[in-house]
C-alpha positions in Angstrom: -3.7 -1.1 10.8 -3.8 2.6 11.8 -6.7 4.5 11.7 -7.1 6.9 8.1 -7.8 10.5 7.8 -10.9 11.5 5.6 -8.3 12.4 3.3 -6.6 8.8 3.0 -10.3 7.2 3.4 -11.1 9.7 0.0 -7.9 8.6 -2.3 -7.9 5.0 -0.8 -11.4 4.7 -2.8 -10.6 6.2 -5.5 -7.5 4.0 -5.6 -9.9 0.9 -5.4 -12.6 1.8 -7.7 -9.6 2.9 -10.7 -8.0 -0.9 -9.8 -11.8 -2.0 -11.2 -11.0 -1.2 -14.5 -7.8 -2.8 -14.2 -4.6 -0.4 -13.6 -3.7 1.9 -11.0 -4.4 5.2 -11.2 -1.2 7.9 -11.8 -0.5 10.9 -9.1 -2.2 12.9 -11.8 -5.3 11.4 -12.2 -5.6 11.3 -8.4 -4.5 14.2 -8.0 -7.4 15.7 -10.5 -10.1 13.5 -9.1 -9.8 14.3 -5.6 -8.9 17.9 -6.2 -5.2 17.8 -4.0 -2.4 19.0 -5.5 0.2 16.4 -6.4 2.4 16.9 -3.1 -0.5 16.4 -1.2 -1.4 13.4 -3.0 2.0 12.2 -2.7 2.4 13.1 0.8 -0.9 10.8 1.4 0.0 7.8 -1.0 3.0 7.9 1.3 1.1 7.4 4.9 -1.1 4.8 3.1 2.1 2.7 2.5 3.6 3.1 6.0 0.2 2.3 7.3 -0.1 -0.5 5.2 -3.4 -0.1 3.1 -1.1 0.2 -0.1 2.3 -0.8 -1.8 4.4 0.9 -4.6 6.5 -0.5 -6.8 9.8 2.4 -6.7 10.6 4.0 -9.8 7.4 2.3 -11.6 4.5 4.4 -13.2 0.9 3.2 -11.7 2.3 0.4 -9.2 -0.1 1.4 -6.5 -2.2 -2.5 -5.4 -4.2 -2.8 -2.2 -2.8 -4.9 0.3 -5.6 -6.3 0.9 -5.4 -7.7 -2.8 -1.7 -9.5 -1.8 -1.4 -12.7 -0.6 0.6 -13.0 2.2 4.0 -14.3 1.0 3.5 -11.6 -1.5 3.9 -9.2 1.6 6.4 -10.8 3.3 8.5 -10.3 0.2 7.6 -6.7 0.2 8.2 -6.1 4.0 11.8 -7.9 3.8 12.8 -6.0 0.3 11.8 -3.1 2.3 14.0 -3.7 5.4 16.9 -5.3 3.4 20.0 -4.6 4.9 18.5 -3.2 8.7 17.9 -6.5 10.4 18.0 -10.4 9.9 14.9 -12.1 9.0 14.1 -15.3 6.8 11.3 -15.5 4.7 9.7 -17.9 6.7 9.5 -15.6 9.6 7.9 -13.4 8.6 4.9 -15.3 6.4 4.8 -17.1 10.1 4.8 -13.6 11.7 2.0 -11.9 8.9 -0.5 -15.3 9.1 -0.3 -14.5 12.5 -1.3 -10.9 12.4 -3.9 -12.0 9.9 -5.3 -14.5 12.0 -5.4 -11.8 15.4 -7.1 -9.1 13.0 -10.5 -11.3 11.6 
């Protein structure tokens, strides 16, 4: 995964702390507690998602999840959902690729 900026590390730490309470923080929670304006939080969340550290459900409040808490199958399904219509891949091929990436990263 790509290197994180200090702001991204701070936001990711806040998300992890908040998830231990049992639910995902809202953008306003993050903004209020990190001291960034909501648009800056949105940008940083987009970057964290692009870098593969979090996933979010579109149009759903409090939907931030950490990718390291997802199973390989869940990560594969999320990836396929994101690229739907752009390329043709089977779910099995994506799962195999994620398994291989996890082995290399370990």
